[in-house]
N, C-alpha and C positions, 0 to 999 in steps of 0.2 A: 636164495639169500635175503630177498626183500623182507620175507616174513621174519627171518631172525633179526635183520638190521631193525625192523619196527618194534620187535621185542626188546632189543638193547635200548632203542631210543624210549621206549615206555619205561623201562627199568631206571635209566638215566633220570628221566623226569620225576619219577617216584622217588628216587634218592635225593634230588633236589628238593623236593617237597618235604620230605622227612628232616632234611637240614633246616629248611624254612620254619618248620614247626619248632625245632629245637632254639632256632635264634630268636624267635618271637618270644620265648619264655625267658631269655635274658635281660638282664639290666643294662643301661647304656655303658657302663663300665666295663661289663663283661664283653658286650659287642666290640667295644674299642679295642679291647685286648685281643680278642679273636679276629680281628680285621684281615691280617694275613691269610689264615686259614679260610676265611669266608670268601676272600677274593680269589683264592686259588680253586676253590670249589665251583664258584661261579664261572671263572675263566676255564675251568676243565670242561664244565657243562656246556658252555658256548661253543668252544673248539669242537668238541666231540659230536654235537648235534648240527652245528652251522658249518664247520669248516673242513673237517676230516672226510678223506674219501677212503672208507674202509674196505680192506680185503677181508674174504670170508673168513680166513684163519682168526683175524683180529677179532671179528664178531664173536666167534665160537670161543676165544679165551676170555674176553671180556664178561661173556655170559656165564662163565664158570663161578663167578663172584655175585654174593648177595648184593655188595654195593660197589660196582665198578667204578662210579664216581670217586668215591673215596680213594680207591686204588690209584687212579690217574692223577688226582689232585694232590695225593701225598707225594707222589713222584716229582710233581711239578714243584711242590714246596722244598723239597730235597735240593732240587737245582737251584732255586732261588735264594736258599738260606746262606749260600756262600757270597758274602758281600765283597770278595776280593775283587770282582769285576765292577764293582760300583765306581771305581775310579774313572770310568768311561764317561760317566755323568759330569763329574768334576772337570774333566778334560773339556767337554763342550761348555760348561759355564764359564771356565776361566779362558778358553780359546776364543770363543765367538763373542762373548760378553754382550749378547743379545738381551740378557736379562735386565740390563740398564734400561732397555728401552720398553720391556715387557712387564716389569714389576715395579711396584711403588718402592721408592727409596726412602731411607730413614730421614734424609736431609735432602730437599730439593736442590738440584745442580743450579749453578749459576748459568746465566744466559750465556757466559763466555764458555762454560763447559759444554753447554748444550750445542753450541755452534761448533766447537771444536769436535765434539763426538759426531755431529752430523757431517762435517767435513771428511773426517776420517772414513766414515761409512760410505759416503759417496765416492771417495777415491778408491776404495776397495771394489765396489761394485760396478763403477762406470764403465762403459764399453768404449773401447777405441774408435775414435772418429776415422773417417775414410783417409784423412791426411796422415793420421798416426799409423794406420795399416800400411799405407804405401811405403812409409820408411823403412 
């Protein structure tokens, strides 16, 4: 199994190198337009070579393909193309509102707003004192 796994890793590395050569020939605008595909390919390569624990049947299956990296990256892209689940990110933005702390704002908040936000945050994260726990 180790020999076949090494063969698969070598093929995945060669696939990535072929993609890199193609990307190097593109201009900046083409690279920007292809960013999702590039990311999917890079993520698939990383996952397959660094994280996934292969079963022997999986190795055999992927070795059937000239470009197994493309096969896996395309499936990953299919899954991430559905933006209906994007609402989870918006829920995080609106519910936590930690972006106010982490990102530059168009207009700087007043000192009063800063104090109000700090007081709200402190109230949400403060641990109860021993007196409060005893109640």
